[in-house]
C-alpha positions, 0 to 999 in steps of 0.5 A: 504487458498484462503481468507487471507492465513497463516499470520504466515507462514513467520511471522518475516521472519521465514524461509526467507533467502538470500540463499533459494527461497521464494517458488517453483514458484520463484525458482531463486529469494532469499526470502529476495529479494522477500520480499524487492520487495514486501515491496517496493509495500507495501510502495508505495501503501498507499503513492498514497492515501496521496494526497486525505487526504491533509488538512483532517486528522491529522498525528496520524489519518493518521498513524493509518489509513495507518497501519490498511489499510496495514493489512485489505486491502493491505495484503489480496488483495496481497494474493488474486492476488500474493499469490495463493488466489482466484483471482490467482486461477481464472487466474488473473495475475498482473505483474506490480501491477495495481490491488494490488497497484493502484486499492486498493489505488484508491478505498480506497482513494475514500472510505475514502474521503466519510467517512472523508468528505470535507476539512474545508477551511477558506476563509479569511486566506491568509496563508492557501490559499498560495501555498504549498512547491513545493520543498518538494513535489518534494523531496517526489516524488523523495524518492518514 
């Protein structure tokens, strides 16, 4: 279908192998390689939103948000653009992930900030106002 496709078509890697192409359009790309490539985009997209949530969400809420976002926002838009959905049928091409990755994560970050609200910053706490750990920021960026 044009809206969400068939979620059970390749559920739990059903009919996805290293010897057979994922679909007719990508006849030279093995299914496992295609899935790994798509998985890379699926991991990077919510990571782009992470900076917007700094000091606004606790870890359990953040993890729950990312899981829900993956299924409710990212997966449908992937199908719309890359999986033969309504945007692909209208002639939309997205080779580098600008629509699926960057636009969905940017607008989702803005929308979630509207819901979550401002940071609660204590003005008299010098530890809170101290710079964050720059090596860990660099390490996280390198892991992406």
